[in-house]
N, C-alpha and C positions, 0 to 999 in steps of 0.2 A: 504493500499500499503505499502511494507518495507522500512526501509530506502535508500538500496541501489539500490534500482526499482527507488525511487524520485530522488535520488544524478545523476542515468544513465538518467533518463529523463529531469533534469535540465542541465545535459551537451551534451544532445543532440544539445540544444540551440547555446551552445557556439560557434563560427567558430574555424575549425582547425587553427593552429599558432596561435592564440590567448589567452595570459596568463590570468589567472585567479586566484583570492586568495580563499586558504579552508575556509575563513569566510565567502564567499558567499553561503556557505554551512549548515551553522549553523539551519535554519528554520528546516532541515531536520533530524538532529538525532544530538546525543550527539557527542562531541569535540573526545572522543576517538573511535565511531563508525566513524566518518567521517575519521578520521587518517588511522583504518583497511580499508578502502572500498577504503580509496587513494592508500594505500601501496600494495592493491592486484593490482589495476588498473594499477600500475606504472610496479608494475610484469609483468602482462599480455602485456606491450607493447602500452596500450590505452591510458598512459598519461606520460608525463616528467615531473619530479620533477626539476622545477629551482631553486630553492632555498626554505629555510624554509618557507614553507605556500603558495606555488606559485607553480603554476602549468600550464601546455600546454599541449592541444591534437596535437599531432604530426601530422606534413603536410607532406606529401609523393607526389614527381614528379617521375614517372617513369624512365626517361631519367638522374635525377639526384639525385635522394636520397630525404632525408628528409632535409627539407626547413627549416632552424631554422626561429623561430620568431624575430619581432621587437625587437633589443635591448633596444629601447627608451621604449616602450610600457611595456618591463620589469621592467627597473629602474623605471619609474613611479610607477607601482605595486609596487614593492617592498617597495618603498618608504610610499606609504600610508599604506602597511602592516605593517613596521617597526617603523614608524614614524621618521626615519632618513632622514636629507636633501641631495637629490641626484641632482648633478648638472654636466650639459654635461662637458667632459673633454675639455680642453683650444686649442687642437689640432683640435679636430672637429669644435669649436664653429669659429676657424680663418678658418676652410675650408669654414663652410657654409658661412661667411660674405665675402667669395671669397679672403682672405687676405692672404693664400698661396695654393699652388696646392697637397701639400703633402696629402697624404690619410692615417689616423690611420691604423697600421696592424691589429688591432682587436678593436673593442668596447669599449670605456673607460669611466668611468662615475668616478666625485670626490663625496664625500659621508662625511656624518659626522659620519659614523658607523665606523665598522673594515675595515681593508683593505682587499681583499676576490677576488676570481676568482668565476665565476661561470660559470660551465658547460652545455650547452644543445646542446648534440649532438656532431657535431664538431666544434661548434661554443664558443670562450671563451669571455668572459666578465669579465673585470676588475673594481673593486670596489677601489678607493684609498682615503684612508683616509685622509683628508688635513685639515690645519687649516680654524676656520669658515671664515675667510675674505674672503677666495674663493669660497663661497657659496652665497656670498650677492645676492641678486636678483635672486636665482636659478629659474628656470623655465621662467623667464621673459625677452624681447629681451635688457634691460639694462643688465642683468644678462647675457646673451649670449656677451656682447660687452666687459663687464668685464674681463670673462674668456680668450675670444682670447685675449686681450690686456697684461694680466698676462700671457699669453703662450709666445705671441713675446716678452716679455721682453724691461725694458728700454732703450736698445742701439738700439731698433728696431720700439722704437712707437714716430710716428713726428707728426704734422699738417697735412701732405699727408696722412697718415693714418688714422688720424679722418676724412679728407674729404671724403676717400673713404667710411668708413663708414656710412655717413650721406647720399651719395648715394645709398646705400642699405639696408637701415632701413626705415621705413615710418619717416614722420615729428615729430608725435607727439613722437614715441619711442626715437628718438634722442634728442628731448627735455626731455622725462623722465631721460635718460641716462646722461643728463647734472646736471641735478637733484640729481643724485649721487655721485657727485663729491666728498662732505665730507667724502664719505666711501670709496674713492679711495686713494691708494699708492700715496705719493708726487708726484711723478713721472708721476703717469697717469695723477695725476688732470692738473700737469702744463701743460702738452702738449692739455689739452682741455683749457686750459687757454691760451695758445698760438694761438690755433686755433680761440678763442674768439677774441683776439686782431686783428687779422688778417683781419676779418671777419668785424670787426668794423673800421678798416681802410681803407679795400676796398669800404667800403660805402660813 
C-alpha cells in the first residue's frame, strides 16, 4: 500500500471539523512525503491548513457553507504540536464564569509563543503573546479564574466577585484556586484574603 493511500485511509477516520496534527501521519511516510501529500490535499480542497503542522477536514453545510472547527480544539492541538503554553483569553474566561455578558468578537487565546492570527475559512483566531504570569494554571479551572480576574482588573475585583466565582465552580476547584494565592498579583490575593475574612466573621 502506497504512502498516500495509507494517509487517505487514516484521514477517513478523522471526523470533519476536527483538527489533527501532521505528526499523526509519521507511521505512514517520511516527513517530506507527508508534507507533499498534505499540500496536494490542501490544494484540492480536501483539507484546510490551520497552522504549521495542523490541519482540518472542512465541514460544509448546504444552508450556511463551511463550518469552522472548534477554536479551543485548535488551540489545544497547537499547544501539543509546538510545545507552547496556550490559555483562554481573559474576556472569554470572564464570560464562561458569567462575570460579564460581553461576547468576544473573535476567538482569542494567550500564548507563550509569538503573537499571530490563524485563518480558517472565514474564522480568525488570535494568539497573543503574554507574560508567563498570565499563563499560570493554563487549562485548569484555577487558571480560568485567574485569567478572568486579570481581565476584569483591580478596580472591578472585590469580595462579591469572589463569591460569584465560588458558586459557579466546584468546591474543590475553588479550594484549589485559593491555593494559588501566592502566585496571584497582590491586589488579587487581597480580594481573596478579604473574602476569607468575611467568611470567617460570618461563622
